[in-house]
LUMVEXDREN-883202 format. One record per residue (C-alpha): residue number from 1; x, y, z; residue in one letter. Coordinates in steps of 0.001 Angstrom, whole numbers, plus 500000, padded with zeros to 6 digits. Each point is the difference from the previous one (the first is absolute). Layout:
BEGIN
R   nr      c1      c2      c3  rest
R  NUM       X       Y       Z     A
...
END
This chain:
BEGIN
R   nr      c1      c2      c3  rest
R    1  782534  785867  349039     M
R    2  500618  500285  496296     K
R    3  498735  497364  497619     I
R    4  501150  499386  496408     L
R    5  497811  497995  497714     Q
R    6  501585  498722  496721     I
R    7  497691  498833  497301     L
R    8  501773  498023  497258     A
R    9  497422  498542  497679     H
R   10  500661  500731  496252     P
R   11  496164  500272  499528     D
R   12  500176  502837  502601     Y
R   13  496509  501499  499638     D
R   14  498110  496678  499649     N
R   15  497914  499835  503234     K
R   16  499216  496356  499420     N
R   17  503623  498785  500193     R
R   18  500466  498027  503241     I
R   19  503223  501961  500851     S
R   20  498153  503234  499591     N
R   21  497009  498884  502012     L
R   22  502216  498904  502872     L
R   23  501878  503329  499834     A
R   24  496661  501895  500241     K
R   25  498903  497909  502952     L
R   26  503359  500422  501714     G
R   27  499861  503785  499719     E
R   28  496491  500146  501295     E
R   29  501029  497946  503036     E
R   30  503113  502052  500623     L
R   31  498086  503298  499800     R
R   32  497933  498790  503015     K
R   33  503246  500222  502064     K
R   34  502366  502330  498108     Y
R   35  499681  503226  498001     N
R   36  503485  500424  498649     N
R   37  499894  497613  496938     I
R   38  501962  500519  496806     T
R   39  499047  497938  497005     T
R   40  502326  499336  496987     L
R   41  498212  498299  497162     N
R   42  503067  499035  497937     L
R   43  498383  499396  496636     Y
R   44  497874  503158  500063     D
R   45  501611  502397  497577     P
R   46  499564  502740  502611     K
R   47  502461  498085  502227     C
R   48  503300  500343  498219     Y
R   49  502630  497457  501051     I
R   50  503415  500638  498400     P
R   51  501659  497035  498326     V
R   52  503401  500198  501711     M
R   53  501927  497478  498048     D
R   54  501960  502442  497788     K
R   55  500387  502458  502856     H
R   56  501225  497558  502652     M
R   57  503430  499558  498189     F
R   58  500553  503695  499255     N
R   59  503013  500380  502177     Y
R   60  501656  502848  498155     D
R   61  499459  503684  500579     D
R   62  498439  500870  496681     K
R   63  497163  502511  499940     E
R   64  496666  498446  500385     L
R   65  497287  500399  497388     T
R   66  496629  501589  500930     K
R   67  498449  496572  500149     Q
R   68  502799  498678  502215     E
R   69  499563  502946  502285     E
R   70  496240  499413  500164     A
R   71  500599  496261  500662     D
R   72  502455  500824  502817     K
R   73  497370  502403  501642     I
R   74  497265  497361  499672     R
R   75  502336  497278  501455     Q
R   76  500631  502167  503106     E
R   77  496202  500483  500329     E
R   78  499391  496252  499872     L
R   79  502920  499345  502339     L
R   80  498606  502482  502568     N
R   81  496574  498493  499818     I
R   82  501457  496527  500620     W
R   83  502297  501111  502858     K
R   84  497256  501921  501818     N
R   85  497534  497029  499903     S
R   86  499422  497863  503081     D
R   87  497773  497398  498322     Y
R   88  500064  499015  496345     V
R   89  497274  498006  498265     F
R   90  500838  498634  496592     I
R   91  497209  498571  497679     Y
R   92  501182  498121  496927     M
R   93  499154  497140  497701     P
R   94  502511  497431  499150     L
R   95  501525  500528  496517     H
R   96  501962  497254  498394     N
R   97  501065  498587  503369     F
R   98  501286  503318  501189     N
R   99  499269  503566  500943     V
R  100  498626  502321  497392     V
R  101  502470  502270  498184     S
R  102  498673  503315  501433     K
R  103  500580  498688  503495     F
R  104  503593  499161  499136     K
R  105  500426  503475  498614     D
R  106  498648  501322  503362     F
R  107  502433  497909  501984     I
R  108  502881  501308  497858     D
R  109  499044  503514  501144     N
R  110  500140  499146  503801     I
R  111  502732  497415  500312     V
R  112  502895  502357  499855     I
R  113  503486  499608  501463     V
R  114  500641  502390  502952     N
R  115  496284  500894  500044     E
R  116  498203  496749  500912     T
R  117  503055  497696  500326     F
R  118  503696  500185  500207     K
R  119  502765  497607  498947     C
R  120  502587  498730  502427     E
R  121  502634  497331  499517     I
R  122  498252  496871  498766     E
R  123  496575  501154  501130     T
R  124  497196  502613  499662     M
R  125  498423  501909  502836     V
R  126  496449  501342  499846     G
R  127  499353  503603  500760     L
R  128  496323  500087  499902     D
R  129  497682  499991  503030     N
R  130  500237  496520  501491     T
R  131  496572  500464  501569     N
R  132  498352  500612  496618     K
R  133  497560  497230  499100     Q
R  134  499221  498932  496511     V
R  135  496806  498160  498977     T
R  136  500203  498279  496631     F
R  137  496646  499013  498596     V
R  138  500541  497866  496925     I
R  139  497398  498466  497662     T
R  140  500714  497030  497754     S
R  141  498259  497382  497775     G
R  142  502103  497143  501455     G
R  143  500788  498919  503509     E
R  144  503603  500962  500464     F
R  145  500570  499022  503630     D
R  146  498556  496445  499703     S
R  147  499733  498752  496431     H
R  148  502985  497783  499064     I
R  149  500247  501543  496579     Q
R  150  500220  503573  501333     Y
R  151  501823  500035  503328     V
R  152  503330  500341  498382     N
R  153  498731  502903  497940     L
R  154  498900  502119  502922     D
R  155  502435  502755  498972     F
R  156  497774  503019  500728     A
R  157  499806  499330  503731     V
R  158  503695  499046  500159     Q
R  159  500885  503249  498205     Y
R  160  497850  502201  502303     V
R  161  501394  498429  503161     R
R  162  503534  500106  498786     G
R  163  500174  503532  498669     V
R  164  498312  501471  503147     F
R  165  502424  498068  502201     S
R  166  502896  501698  498201     V
R  167  498617  503395  501028     I
R  168  499389  498796  503638     G
R  169  496384  499004  499882     I
R  170  499176  496526  501316     N
R  171  496357  500470  501005     K
R  172  498311  498837  496791     V
R  173  496522  498554  500151     K
R  174  498939  497954  496945     I
R  175  496290  499825  499194     I
R  176  499132  497738  497056     R
R  177  496916  499734  497920     S
R  178  501080  497053  497840     Q
R  179  498626  497172  497915     G
R  180  497584  502458  498373     L
R  181  500217  498349  496637     D
R  182  499895  496357  501134     L
R  183  496760  498440  498797     V
R  184  499434  497907  503137     H
R  185  500242  503068  502310     N
R  186  497197  502325  501070     D
R  187  501391  503295  498900     K
R  188  497427  502108  501870     Q
R  189  500743  498089  503270     A
R  190  503717  500600  499523     I
R  191  499486  503729  499649     V
R  192  497676  500165  502960     E
R  193  502493  498152  502145     N
R  194  502753  502389  498904     T
R  195  497793  502972  500891     K
R  196  499451  498600  503406     E
R  197  503733  499435  500494     E
R  198  500806  503547  498833     L
R  199  497440  501586  502300     I
R  200  501225  497925  502935     K
R  201  503573  500924  499286     H
R  202  499230  503726  499862     I
R  203  498094  499884  503213     N
R  204  503004  498348  501651     S
R  205  502262  502978  499197     L
END
């Protein structure tokens, strides 16, 4: 069983960030059951994620630059890591109502036509492993699944579910640690409840 952990907090080395705390706990629990765990800390400078926007539309046959060649090799590495994973755990803070930019860059490296999906007439067909399960652990200051001001701004969860469904993955578990910045909430209690939910989920795998 191959596990992929994706850490996506811009403050990537701050152990006090809730997202990073949950990622550490998640890995500790996973290692009680599994040994084959790969971790990508997207904002760590040692984890290079190519920005594919200028390469994605390079349809001609011109010779690639050294940087473009390096980006192509790295994209293939990331794609293989993704394809070979059975379980994926993503830890991320909400950023301006959506996913953080480095995660979008990562997605651009794995959502590739004829690799993880194909286009047919008026539809797209996922080519990824339909048994792959994704767990999306998201932290936020507001309460995005219940607060009337925020429910229509729950773009991050919609994006994750939608983009993975395109490549054939429909097993997406959402774990929220939310309302962390609301003054009437007990922040520590929220975090502890999220930890319990995460541990219970991992033990159910």
